[in-house]
Structure formats: structure tokens, C-alpha cells
C-alpha positions as CSV (number, residue, x, y, z in Angstrom):
1,X,0.5,10.3,-22.7
2,X,4.1,8.5,-22.2
3,X,5.0,9.2,-25.7
4,X,4.2,12.8,-25.7
5,X,6.1,13.3,-22.6
6,X,8.9,11.9,-24.0
7,X,8.6,13.5,-27.3
8,X,8.0,17.3,-25.7
9,X,11.5,16.2,-23.4
10,X,13.2,15.5,-26.3
11,X,12.6,18.1,-28.2
12,X,13.6,20.4,-25.1
13,X,17.1,18.4,-25.2
14,X,17.6,18.6,-28.9
15,X,16.9,22.7,-28.9
16,X,19.5,23.1,-26.0
17,X,22.1,21.5,-27.0
18,X,22.0,22.7,-30.9
19,X,20.5,25.9,-30.3
20,X,23.3,28.0,-29.2
21,X,25.1,26.3,-32.0
22,X,23.0,26.7,-34.9
23,X,21.1,29.8,-33.9
24,X,23.6,31.5,-31.6
25,X,25.6,33.8,-34.7
26,X,22.4,35.1,-36.4
27,X,21.1,35.5,-31.9
28,X,23.8,38.0,-31.4
29,X,24.4,39.7,-34.7
30,X,22.4,42.8,-34.8
31,X,21.2,44.3,-37.9
32,X,20.6,48.0,-37.7
33,X,18.0,47.8,-41.4
34,X,15.6,45.4,-39.6
35,X,15.1,47.2,-36.0
36,X,11.9,46.1,-34.7
37,X,10.2,44.7,-37.5
38,X,7.2,42.3,-37.0
39,X,6.9,38.7,-38.2
40,X,8.9,38.2,-41.6
41,X,9.7,35.4,-44.0
42,X,13.0,36.5,-42.9
43,X,12.3,36.7,-39.6
44,X,9.3,34.6,-38.5
45,X,8.9,36.0,-35.2
46,X,10.2,39.5,-36.2
47,X,13.5,41.9,-34.3
48,X,14.2,43.4,-31.1
49,X,15.6,46.8,-31.1
50,X,18.9,45.9,-32.2
51,X,17.3,44.2,-35.5
52,X,18.4,40.8,-34.0
53,X,16.1,37.9,-34.9
54,X,13.5,36.8,-31.9
55,X,13.2,33.3,-33.0
56,X,17.0,32.8,-32.9
57,X,17.5,34.3,-29.8
58,X,14.5,32.2,-28.1
59,X,15.6,29.1,-29.4
60,X,19.2,30.3,-28.2
61,X,18.0,30.8,-24.5
62,X,16.6,27.8,-23.9
63,X,20.0,26.2,-22.7
64,X,20.6,28.8,-20.0
65,X,16.9,29.1,-19.0
66,X,16.5,25.1,-18.5
67,X,20.1,25.0,-17.1
68,X,19.3,27.5,-14.5
69,X,16.2,26.2,-13.3
70,X,17.6,22.7,-12.8
71,X,20.3,23.7,-11.3
72,X,17.7,26.0,-9.0
73,X,15.6,22.6,-8.2
74,X,18.6,20.2,-8.2
75,X,20.0,22.6,-5.2
76,X,16.5,23.4,-3.4
77,X,16.0,19.6,-3.7
78,X,19.4,18.3,-2.1
79,X,19.3,20.9,0.3
80,X,15.7,20.0,1.4
81,X,15.5,16.3,1.4
82,X,18.9,16.2,3.2
83,X,17.4,18.7,6.1
84,X,14.4,16.7,6.0
85,X,15.4,13.1,5.8
86,X,17.9,14.0,8.4
87,X,15.0,13.5,11.6
88,X,15.2,10.0,10.7
89,X,18.3,9.7,12.4
90,X,18.8,12.2,14.5
91,X,18.3,12.8,18.2
92,X,15.5,13.9,19.9
93,X,16.6,17.4,20.8
94,X,17.6,17.9,17.1
95,X,14.8,16.3,15.3
96,X,12.5,18.9,17.2
97,X,14.7,21.4,16.5
98,X,14.7,20.7,12.7
99,X,11.3,20.1,12.7
100,X,10.4,23.6,14.3
101,X,13.0,25.0,11.4
102,X,11.0,23.4,8.7
103,X,7.6,24.8,10.2
104,X,9.3,28.3,10.6
105,X,10.3,28.4,6.9
106,X,7.0,26.9,5.5
107,X,5.3,29.9,7.0
108,X,6.8,32.4,4.8
109,X,5.6,32.0,0.9
110,X,8.3,30.5,-1.6
111,X,7.9,33.5,-4.3
112,X,8.0,36.2,-1.5
113,X,11.4,34.4,-0.2
114,X,12.7,34.2,-3.2
115,X,12.3,37.7,-4.2
116,X,13.8,38.8,-1.4
117,X,16.6,36.9,-1.6
118,X,17.8,37.5,-5.1
119,X,17.6,41.2,-4.2
120,X,20.0,40.0,-1.0
121,X,22.3,38.0,-3.5
122,X,22.3,40.4,-6.1
123,X,20.7,40.8,-9.4
124,X,22.0,38.5,-12.0
125,X,22.0,34.3,-12.3
126,X,23.6,33.5,-9.7
127,X,21.5,35.3,-7.4
128,X,18.0,34.1,-8.7
129,X,19.5,30.2,-8.7
130,X,20.5,30.9,-5.1
131,X,17.4,32.4,-4.2
132,X,15.0,29.6,-5.8
133,X,17.1,27.2,-4.4
134,X,16.4,28.7,-0.6
135,X,12.6,29.1,-1.7
136,X,12.4,25.7,-2.6
137,X,14.3,24.1,0.6
138,X,11.2,24.2,3.1
139,X,8.8,22.2,0.4
140,X,10.9,19.2,-0.4
141,X,12.4,18.9,3.5
142,X,8.4,18.9,4.9
143,X,8.3,15.9,2.1
144,X,11.5,14.5,3.3
145,X,10.4,14.8,6.7
146,X,7.0,13.0,6.3
147,X,8.1,10.4,4.5
148,X,11.7,9.6,6.5
149,X,9.2,9.0,9.5
150,X,7.6,5.9,8.0
151,X,11.0,4.8,8.0
152,X,12.5,5.8,11.5
153,X,10.7,3.3,12.9
154,X,11.3,0.0,11.0
155,X,13.0,-3.1,12.0
156,X,15.5,-2.5,9.7
157,X,16.5,0.4,10.7
158,X,16.7,-0.1,14.2
159,X,19.0,-3.0,13.7
160,X,21.7,-1.2,11.6
161,X,21.4,1.4,14.7
162,X,22.3,-1.6,17.0
163,X,24.9,-2.5,14.9
164,X,26.7,1.0,15.3
165,X,26.4,2.5,12.1
166,X,27.1,6.2,12.2
167,X,24.4,8.6,11.4
168,X,25.8,9.6,8.0
169,X,25.4,6.3,7.1
170,X,21.7,5.1,8.2
171,X,20.8,8.3,6.0
172,X,22.7,7.5,3.1
173,X,22.3,3.3,2.9
174,X,19.0,2.9,5.2
175,X,16.6,6.3,4.9
176,X,17.4,7.9,1.4
177,X,16.4,4.7,-0.9
178,X,13.5,4.1,0.8
179,X,12.1,7.4,0.0
180,X,14.0,8.0,-3.0
181,X,11.0,7.2,-5.7
182,X,8.3,9.6,-4.6
183,X,11.2,12.6,-4.3
184,X,12.7,12.3,-7.6
185,X,8.8,12.2,-8.7
186,X,8.3,16.1,-6.7
187,X,11.8,17.1,-8.4
188,X,10.8,16.2,-11.8
189,X,7.5,18.6,-11.4
190,X,9.5,21.2,-9.5
191,X,11.9,22.1,-12.5
192,X,9.0,23.4,-14.6
193,X,8.0,25.6,-11.7
194,X,11.5,26.7,-10.9
195,X,11.6,27.4,-14.8
196,X,8.8,29.6,-14.5
197,X,9.7,31.4,-10.9
198,X,13.5,32.1,-12.8
199,X,11.9,33.5,-15.6
200,X,9.7,35.7,-13.3
201,X,13.0,36.8,-11.8
202,X,14.6,37.6,-15.1
203,X,11.2,39.9,-16.2
204,X,11.5,41.8,-13.3
205,X,15.3,42.3,-13.8
206,X,16.3,40.1,-10.9
207,X,17.8,37.4,-13.2
208,X,20.0,36.9,-16.1
209,X,21.6,40.3,-17.0
210,X,22.7,42.1,-20.3
211,X,24.1,41.0,-22.9
212,X,23.4,37.3,-21.3
213,X,19.2,36.8,-22.0
214,X,16.7,34.1,-20.8
215,X,13.1,33.5,-21.9
216,X,12.1,35.8,-18.9
217,X,14.5,39.3,-20.2
218,X,12.9,38.3,-24.0
219,X,9.7,38.3,-22.4
220,X,10.7,42.1,-20.3
221,X,11.9,43.2,-23.8
222,X,9.0,42.2,-25.7
223,X,6.2,43.8,-23.7
224,X,6.8,47.3,-24.3
225,X,5.4,46.1,-28.1
226,X,2.3,44.0,-26.8
227,X,0.0,46.1,-27.9
228,X,1.3,47.0,-31.5
229,X,2.9,43.6,-32.1
230,X,2.2,40.9,-29.5
231,X,3.9,38.0,-31.0
232,X,7.4,39.3,-29.4
233,X,6.0,39.0,-26.2
234,X,4.2,36.1,-26.8
235,X,6.8,34.0,-28.2
236,X,9.0,34.0,-24.9
237,X,5.6,32.9,-22.8
238,X,5.0,30.0,-25.2
239,X,8.5,28.6,-24.7
240,X,8.3,29.0,-20.8
241,X,5.0,27.3,-20.8
242,X,6.2,24.8,-23.4
243,X,8.9,24.1,-21.0
244,X,7.0,23.7,-17.9
245,X,4.4,21.7,-19.2
246,X,6.6,19.5,-20.3
247,X,8.2,18.9,-16.7
248,X,4.9,18.9,-15.2
249,X,3.9,16.1,-17.6
250,X,6.9,14.1,-17.3
251,X,5.8,14.2,-13.4
252,X,2.3,12.9,-14.5
253,X,3.5,9.7,-16.3
254,X,6.5,8.8,-14.1
255,X,4.3,8.7,-11.4
256,X,1.5,7.1,-13.0
257,X,4.1,4.7,-14.1
258,X,4.7,4.0,-10.5
259,X,1.1,3.5,-9.6
260,X,0.6,1.1,-12.2
261,X,4.3,-0.5,-11.8
262,X,3.8,-4.6,-11.3
263,X,6.6,-7.0,-13.1
264,X,4.3,-9.8,-12.4
265,X,2.0,-11.1,-15.0
266,X,-2.2,-10.4,-14.5
267,X,-3.8,-14.0,-14.5
268,X,-6.0,-14.9,-17.3
269,X,-9.5,-14.4,-16.7
270,X,-11.6,-16.7,-16.9
271,X,-15.8,-17.0,-17.0
272,X,-17.0,-17.7,-13.9
273,X,-19.6,-20.3,-14.0
274,X,-22.7,-20.4,-12.0
275,X,-21.7,-22.1,-8.0
276,X,-23.2,-25.8,-7.6
277,X,-26.5,-26.5,-6.0
278,X,-26.8,-24.9,-2.7
279,X,-27.4,-26.8,0.6
280,X,-30.0,-26.5,2.8
281,X,-29.7,-24.9,6.1
282,X,-25.8,-23.4,5.4
283,X,-24.8,-20.0,6.4
284,X,-21.2,-20.9,4.4
285,X,-20.6,-23.2,1.3
286,X,-17.4,-23.3,-0.1
287,X,-16.1,-26.0,-2.9
288,X,-12.9,-26.4,-4.3
289,X,-11.8,-22.9,-4.0
290,X,-8.8,-21.9,-5.1
291,X,-6.5,-18.6,-5.1
292,X,-3.5,-18.2,-7.5
293,X,-1.5,-14.9,-7.1
294,X,1.1,-13.5,-9.9
295,X,4.6,-12.8,-8.8
296,X,7.9,-11.7,-10.6
297,X,9.2,-15.6,-10.6
298,X,5.7,-17.1,-11.8
299,X,2.1,-17.9,-10.7
300,X,1.7,-19.6,-6.9
301,X,-1.5,-21.4,-6.1
302,X,-1.4,-20.8,-2.2
303,X,-4.9,-22.2,-1.5
304,X,-5.9,-25.3,-3.8
305,X,-9.0,-27.2,-3.4
306,X,-10.4,-25.9,-0.3
307,X,-13.7,-27.0,0.4
308,X,-15.8,-26.2,4.3
309,X,-19.3,-25.7,5.3
310,X,-20.5,-23.7,8.2
311,X,-23.9,-24.1,9.8
312,X,-25.9,-21.4,11.8
313,X,-24.2,-21.0,15.5
314,X,-21.2,-23.7,15.0
315,X,-17.8,-22.5,15.4
316,X,-15.2,-24.0,12.8
317,X,-11.5,-24.0,13.6
318,X,-9.1,-23.2,10.7
319,X,-5.4,-24.3,11.6
320,X,-2.0,-24.6,10.4
321,X,1.5,-23.1,10.6
322,X,2.3,-19.6,9.1
323,X,1.9,-20.0,5.4
324,X,-0.8,-22.8,5.0
325,X,-3.3,-20.6,3.0
326,X,-5.7,-19.8,6.2
327,X,-5.7,-16.2,6.0
328,X,-6.1,-16.5,2.2
329,X,-9.3,-18.5,2.3
330,X,-10.7,-15.8,4.6
331,X,-9.7,-12.9,2.2
332,X,-10.9,-15.3,-0.8
333,X,-14.4,-15.8,0.7
334,X,-15.4,-12.0,1.6
335,X,-13.7,-10.8,-1.6
336,X,-10.8,-9.1,0.2
337,X,-7.8,-10.3,-2.0
338,X,-5.5,-8.0,-3.8
339,X,-6.7,-6.8,-7.5
340,X,-4.1,-9.1,-9.5
341,X,-5.3,-12.0,-7.2
342,X,-7.8,-14.6,-9.0
343,X,-10.3,-16.5,-7.2
344,X,-11.2,-20.0,-8.8
345,X,-14.1,-22.1,-7.3
346,X,-16.7,-24.9,-7.8
347,X,-19.2,-23.1,-5.4
348,X,-19.1,-20.2,-3.1
349,X,-22.5,-19.2,-1.4
350,X,-23.1,-16.8,1.6
351,X,-26.2,-17.2,3.0
352,X,-27.3,-19.5,0.0
353,X,-26.7,-16.5,-2.5
354,X,-24.2,-17.3,-5.2
355,X,-21.7,-14.9,-4.9
356,X,-20.2,-15.3,-8.4
357,X,-23.6,-14.4,-9.9
358,X,-23.6,-10.8,-8.4
359,X,-22.5,-7.8,-10.1
360,X,-19.9,-6.4,-7.7
361,X,-22.2,-3.8,-6.3
362,X,-24.8,-6.5,-5.0
363,X,-21.6,-8.9,-3.8
364,X,-20.1,-5.9,-1.8
365,X,-23.6,-5.2,-0.1
366,X,-24.5,-8.8,0.5
367,X,-20.7,-9.4,2.2
368,X,-20.7,-5.9,4.0
369,X,-24.7,-7.0,5.5
370,X,-24.3,-10.9,5.7
371,X,-20.5,-11.2,6.9
372,X,-18.1,-9.4,9.4
373,X,-14.3,-9.6,9.8
374,X,-12.5,-9.8,12.9
375,X,-8.9,-9.0,12.2
376,X,-5.5,-10.1,13.8
377,X,-4.2,-6.8,15.2
378,X,-7.4,-4.3,16.3
379,X,-5.0,-1.6,16.7
380,X,-4.2,-1.0,13.0
381,X,-7.8,-2.4,12.1
382,X,-9.7,0.7,13.6
383,X,-9.1,4.1,12.3
384,X,-7.0,6.1,15.2
385,X,-8.6,9.4,13.6
386,X,-12.0,8.7,14.2
387,X,-13.9,8.0,17.7
388,X,-15.5,4.5,18.2
389,X,-18.8,5.7,17.7
390,X,-18.4,6.8,14.2
391,X,-16.9,3.5,13.6
392,X,-19.4,1.3,14.7
393,X,-22.3,3.2,12.9
394,X,-21.2,4.1,9.8
395,X,-22.0,0.5,8.4
396,X,-25.5,0.5,9.8
397,X,-26.1,4.1,8.5
398,X,-24.7,3.3,4.7
399,X,-26.8,-0.2,4.5
400,X,-29.8,0.2,6.5
401,X,-30.3,3.6,6.3
402,X,-31.0,4.0,10.0
403,X,-30.9,7.7,11.4
404,X,-27.7,8.8,13.8
405,X,-29.7,8.0,16.9
406,X,-31.0,4.6,16.2
407,X,-27.4,3.7,15.0
408,X,-26.0,4.7,18.0
409,X,-28.3,3.1,20.2
410,X,-27.7,-0.2,17.8
411,X,-24.1,0.8,19.1
412,X,-24.3,1.1,22.7
413,X,-26.3,-2.1,22.6
414,X,-23.9,-3.8,20.6
415,X,-20.9,-2.8,23.3
416,X,-23.4,-4.1,26.1
417,X,-23.2,-7.6,24.3
418,X,-19.4,-7.3,24.7
419,X,-19.1,-6.1,28.1
420,X,-18.4,-2.5,27.3
421,X,-19.9,0.6,29.1
422,X,-21.4,3.1,26.7
423,X,-18.5,5.8,27.2
424,X,-16.4,3.6,25.1
425,X,-18.5,5.7,21.9
426,X,-16.6,8.9,23.2
427,X,-13.2,7.4,23.1
428,X,-10.6,6.6,20.3
429,X,-8.8,3.3,19.6
430,X,-5.6,4.5,21.2
431,X,-7.4,5.3,24.2
432,X,-8.3,1.7,25.0
433,X,-6.9,-1.4,26.1
434,X,-5.9,-4.4,23.4
435,X,-9.0,-6.5,24.7
436,X,-11.4,-3.8,24.7
437,X,-10.3,-2.9,21.0
438,X,-10.5,-6.7,20.1
439,X,-14.3,-6.4,22.0
440,X,-14.8,-3.3,19.9
441,X,-14.2,-4.9,16.5
442,X,-16.2,-8.0,17.5
443,X,-19.0,-4.7,18.2
444,X,-18.8,-3.6,15.2
445,X,-19.1,-6.9,13.2
446,X,-22.4,-7.7,15.3
447,X,-23.7,-4.2,14.3
448,X,-25.2,-5.7,10.9
449,X,-26.4,-8.8,12.6
450,X,-24.1,-10.8,9.9
451,X,-24.8,-14.7,9.4
452,X,-21.2,-15.4,9.5
453,X,-18.0,-14.0,11.2
454,X,-14.6,-14.9,10.5
455,X,-12.2,-14.4,13.2
456,X,-8.7,-13.8,11.8
457,X,-6.6,-14.8,14.4
458,X,-8.1,-12.3,16.9
459,X,-6.6,-13.3,19.9
460,X,-3.0,-13.5,18.7
461,X,-1.7,-9.8,19.8
462,X,-3.4,-10.5,23.1
463,X,-2.1,-12.0,26.8
464,X,-3.5,-15.3,28.0
465,X,-6.5,-13.6,30.1
466,X,-7.6,-11.2,27.4
467,X,-7.5,-14.5,24.9
468,X,-10.1,-16.3,27.3
469,X,-12.1,-13.4,27.7
470,X,-12.4,-12.8,24.0
471,X,-13.3,-16.7,23.1
472,X,-15.6,-16.8,26.1
473,X,-17.5,-14.0,24.1
474,X,-17.5,-15.4,20.7
475,X,-18.9,-18.6,22.1
476,X,-21.6,-16.8,23.7
477,X,-22.4,-14.7,20.9
478,X,-22.9,-17.9,18.9
479,X,-25.2,-19.6,21.1
480,X,-27.1,-16.4,22.1
481,X,-27.5,-15.4,18.2
482,X,-26.6,-18.5,16.0
483,X,-24.0,-16.9,14.0
484,X,-21.5,-19.1,12.8
485,X,-17.9,-18.3,13.2
486,X,-14.8,-19.2,11.3
487,X,-11.9,-19.1,13.9
488,X,-8.6,-18.9,12.2
489,X,-5.8,-19.8,14.7
490,X,-1.9,-21.6,14.9
491,X,-3.0,-22.6,18.1
492,X,-4.2,-25.9,18.3
493,X,-5.0,-26.5,21.9
494,X,-7.4,-23.4,22.3
495,X,-8.9,-24.3,19.0
496,X,-9.9,-27.8,20.5
497,X,-11.2,-26.3,23.2
498,X,-13.5,-23.6,21.3
499,X,-14.5,-24.8,18.2
500,X,-17.2,-27.8,17.4
501,X,-15.2,-28.9,14.0
502,X,-11.7,-28.3,13.2
503,X,-10.0,-28.3,9.4
504,X,-6.4,-28.4,9.1
505,X,-4.5,-27.0,6.3
506,X,-0.9,-27.6,5.1
507,X,0.3,-26.1,1.7
508,X,-3.0,-23.9,0.7
509,X,-5.0,-27.8,1.2
510,X,-7.0,-29.5,3.8
511,X,-5.6,-32.6,5.0
512,X,-8.0,-33.5,7.7
513,X,-11.4,-32.6,9.0
514,X,-12.9,-34.0,12.3
515,X,-14.9,-33.0,15.6
516,X,-13.0,-30.8,18.0
517,X,-13.6,-33.5,20.5
518,X,-11.6,-35.8,18.3
519,X,-8.5,-33.5,17.5
520,X,-6.1,-34.2,21.1
521,X,-6.8,-38.1,21.1
522,X,-8.1,-39.5,17.3
523,X,-6.3,-37.2,14.5
524,X,-5.4,-39.5,11.8
525,X,-2.9,-37.5,9.3
526,X,0.7,-36.9,10.6
527,X,0.6,-33.7,10.3
528,X,-2.0,-33.2,12.6
529,X,-0.7,-35.6,15.3
530,X,2.3,-33.3,14.4
531,X,0.9,-30.0,15.6
532,X,-0.8,-31.6,18.3
533,X,2.1,-32.9,20.0
534,X,4.2,-29.9,19.6
535,X,1.4,-28.0,22.2
536,X,3.7,-27.8,25.3
537,X,1.8,-29.4,28.7
538,X,2.8,-29.3,32.2
539,X,3.0,-33.2,32.2
540,X,5.8,-33.3,29.9
541,X,9.2,-34.1,30.7
542,X,11.8,-31.5,31.5
543,X,14.8,-33.4,30.0
544,X,13.5,-33.7,26.7
545,X,13.0,-30.9,24.2
546,X,9.8,-29.7,23.1
547,X,8.4,-31.8,20.0
548,X,8.4,-30.3,16.9
549,X,7.4,-30.5,12.9
550,X,10.3,-31.3,11.2
551,X,11.3,-30.0,8.2
552,X,9.8,-26.7,6.4
553,X,6.8,-26.1,4.1
554,X,7.1,-26.8,0.2
555,X,8.2,-24.1,-2.0
556,X,5.0,-22.7,-3.6
557,X,7.1,-21.8,-6.6
558,X,8.3,-25.1,-7.2
559,X,5.5,-27.7,-6.1
560,X,6.5,-31.4,-6.2
561,X,3.9,-33.9,-7.3
562,X,2.7,-36.0,-4.6
563,X,1.5,-35.2,-0.9
564,X,3.1,-32.3,0.1
565,X,3.7,-33.5,4.0
566,X,5.7,-36.5,2.2
567,X,9.0,-34.9,2.5
568,X,8.3,-34.1,6.4
569,X,6.1,-37.5,7.0
570,X,7.6,-40.5,9.0
571,X,4.7,-42.4,7.7
572,X,5.3,-41.6,4.0
573,X,5.4,-44.3,1.6
574,X,6.6,-44.6,-2.1
575,X,2.8,-43.7,-3.5
576,X,3.1,-40.7,-1.5
577,X,5.8,-38.9,-3.7
578,X,3.9,-39.7,-6.9
579,X,0.1,-39.2,-6.1
580,X,-1.5,-36.4,-3.8
581,X,-4.3,-38.1,-1.7
582,X,-8.0,-36.9,-2.0
583,X,-9.7,-35.6,1.0
584,X,-11.3,-38.9,1.8
585,X,-14.2,-40.0,4.4
586,X,-13.1,-42.2,7.5
587,X,-16.6,-41.9,8.9
588,X,-19.3,-39.4,8.9
589,X,-17.6,-36.7,10.6
590,X,-13.9,-37.4,10.0
591,X,-12.3,-36.9,6.6
592,X,-8.5,-37.0,6.1
593,X,-6.3,-36.5,3.1
594,X,-3.6,-39.8,3.6
595,X,-2.9,-42.3,1.8
596,X,-2.0,-44.7,4.9
597,X,-3.3,-42.8,8.2
598,X,-1.8,-44.6,11.2
599,X,-4.1,-45.5,13.7
600,X,-4.7,-42.8,16.7
601,X,-2.3,-43.5,19.3
602,X,0.5,-45.3,17.0
603,X,4.0,-43.4,17.4
604,X,6.2,-43.0,14.2
605,X,8.5,-45.7,14.1
């Protein structure tokens, strides 16, 4: 479609540029011996009432028709965009006034406004252009207002305000560049609409006046002969249609190109082999999980070789610094990664079923009924426009074919299990506190009675008291329902208290797996020990700075050979820089990826 749009646009540009030069003389030269003739070899589209060639006049009129349509579009777009975008930088009173003005202008149909203003401004090219420009302002203003509202609440605009930038600089430097793309696409398609409207005004005698002419006036002149000779009337109309469709098609192509635009290469697809053999009694079985993400700078692998398993009623913690791959691991298990990401694995089974062997529809249903996700911020995970009852019951009604009454009874029971009254069903998310919203998310996950709950930092956005309530609730649910929980957090102390086992991730790999009871006193990997030591406690000397993990995580675009933690490790050896250690058993319950793990209580030299 793109080459069609480019071809059509190029033909219009060529005709507009060379038309008056090549066909202008014959278009303006009268021939009284050839008045009102029909199509012939000398005049393919016939002649007008002065014997002038209609084909030459249509080709010559292309320049004026297109230029006036573009002028009206640009004027209307410029004024409308500035009016709407200014709401992002204006004060509260001015913002309300501008919003009210836009609403008032939108109450009047644009076509009627254009007709009225064309009469007020006077018939002619200038009046028609100004009328169409003013009529187009409200539409552009509303679009710009909506787009600018998303920018108005961003941190970078707030930071620019703090720096004391004037409003016009805020508008030009921080608002308009962030909303320019959709506005440009809309302006492209609006040019076609303006061309049709301008031709309509000229057809009614309110646009171009003789001796000038555009496609609308030529259409008006041919209308008197339409029954006897329709070609002189149809030809200008087809020219208008051709140009309008060209602009519309160009806008569609640009919009489609923006939607598909991604400078990153897609990872090559590999055939999925069946997962390894299933182990009895496991809710989740993951072996050698990897995630590949394409970026403009190249392919990165933020998750590499992760293996984990969960049994019914078990809470397994996944800890690590930001960027260690915890959330990506969870999203890969739940099949929620972006389309361009690719997941590799040796085994990926949920409730014993091989997810890789399923069709997309089967996998979607199996995940929807066997797994629940609790996200970090319930305020964004819950739909603000729907009541809690709708959000709790839709999964049950979709996947278990429950009636509305049955689903509401299940929802009330789920809320009771998380210590919320049935009245919450009638509320919307914004009417609940942060802790209540997180409890609603947990209740929503329990609606389908999943065997696995993935809690991705569910307490990060909550205060300490509510954190305690949520963790106690998860622990109680595990005991009562035998639901397995994969608890993702960067809070080492919380994970050590809540979980049965702990997996420590660094640079996309699991570097240590151990029982939670050993985390504080018997961790063997230097990274795990550094995380534990960085947890503040009341008995720490006040005259010493809080311990931190020195250095920074490795660059995923340039992974170095050897152990990824080696540059930050106080126990590193020459071998650490050459070879990456595998995750090996220290005992039946403790595994570590380190060539020379220090004793549990040894301090680094």
C-alpha cells in the first residue's frame, strides 16, 4: 500500500508543478468554434462554454486546489494544536477556560461553521481558506488537548517547571515534540477533507471567483450539462476524489508505519522442542529458562539459564537488585512478554502440562485457570472504569461458564477470604485504599482457584503495616489452599521471613538457592551475603555508613566472560574472570554458583 500512496502523491505533485506551465495557455485560450463540445480526439473531456479545453483546465486547476486546501489545513492545524496543547502549561483557571472554549466550539458542526464564515469573510479564495481553517480548529484543539494531558503529568515536565522555564519554552521544547507524531498523521488525512470542503465552497459560489478556477468551480460549470453530457461534470469530481483519497491513503500508510515501526531486529524463530520429563508433585517446573530481547543496539539476554520449581503450598522467594531479571522471569512463565521477545527453555511445565506443546489458545486457557498474577501497583493493574464486581467475576464467567449470580457469590467469598466486606464489590478502584486494592488483586487471583500465584513485588507500594497484612494473608492462603507462591521482591528481610526457599538472581542468572532459614546466617555466595549485610538493623553502629554492594551490575549489551559478579566481588580469583561457575550443590537443599564460596561467617579480607 505504501508504494501506491507514494505513486499517487508523486503524480499529484508533478501535475501541480507542471500543470500551469504545460497546459495553462490552452486552458485559458477560448475557441468560439468549439463551444460546449463533448469528448473528442482534440478535446478528450470536451470544452466549456467558451470553447476552452476541460482536460487542460482540470490539470491546471490542480495547483490552486491543492495549495488552498493545504493552506486551510495548516492554518487550522496550527491554531488548533497551539490552543489545545497550551492546556498542558497553562494555569488552572486558563486551562478550564480553554477547555470550555474547545467544548463550545465542538458543539457546532464544522461544515455549517465553514459555510457561515465563508459568507461572513466574503466569497473568494481568502475567505474560503479562512473559513475552513477556523472550522478545523476545534477538532485539532481537542486532539492536542487530549494528547497534551498525558504529557502534563510527566516528571520531565515537572522538572522543567522547577527549573523556571517559561511557558512558551515548555510548550515548544517539552510538550509539542512528545505529541507531534499523531498530530502529523491527523493533519495528513485532514488535508483530503479540506480539499473536498474547499471544492464544495467553490461549487456553491463561495470559493474561487472567476476568472480564477479550481476543481469545485469546474464541477459547478459542468453541472448544467450533466444529463446531456456527464463527462464535464464527472471529471472535476473524479479529480477531487483522486486527491482526497491520496491524502487519506497517505495518512493510513504513515499511521500503519508508525504502528509497525521498530528498529530492532526480531530474533530468529526456533522450533520449540517438547519439554523435559515431568516430575511428580510439582506445580511449576522450569529448567534452563532464557529470555532474548531485541534492542536497537543488538540482542540482549536479560534472563539466562534460570531453573526453579514449586510444590503445592510452598512459598519461594526470588530476590535481587533491580534489573536482575526477576520480573522478566515471571512474565516469561506467564507468557506476558512483549511480542518481539523470545523465550527459550528446556522444560516449562505448569501443573505437569507442557506449555510449549500447547496451541496459543490452549496455553492461554491453561495459564488463565492455573496461574494468577499479583502486580506491584494495584492502582494500575485494576481497571479504573469498572466496578470491583465486574473485574472479579469476568474470569470465572469466561473460563468456568459460571452464571452472574454464581460468579458474584464466588466473588463475595473471595473477598471474605482476604478480609474485605461484600460492599467492596460495588466500589471502583479509586474508592479503595492501597491495601484494599492489593487485597482485591489477591481475591481476583483466587477466583479461578489457581495452583500457582506469582506475586511480583506486591508490597513495594504499600506502607509497613499494610505490607505485614498482605504477607500474612499470602502465607495464610498457602496453608489453607495449598497454593504455591512465587514471591518476587528486593526486600531480603521480608523474603527471609515469609518464604520457605529463596532464589537469588544476579545479571539474569540464579546464583544461589537455599532454605529461607539459612539466608541471614548461612548464605555462601558473596552477592547474597552483600544483600543480607545491606539490610539496615537497629543494632548497627551509628557512626558507620550503611553497607552497600559496591560497583554496578554488568552491561547486558556487552557481557563479559566469567562470573558476572566478579568485578564487584571481594573473593574473586583469576578463574572467576575466565569461567562462569555453574549452579552446583553444596548439600541437598543448598546450591550456589561460585568457584570459591567463603565460609558462612567469614568477613572479606
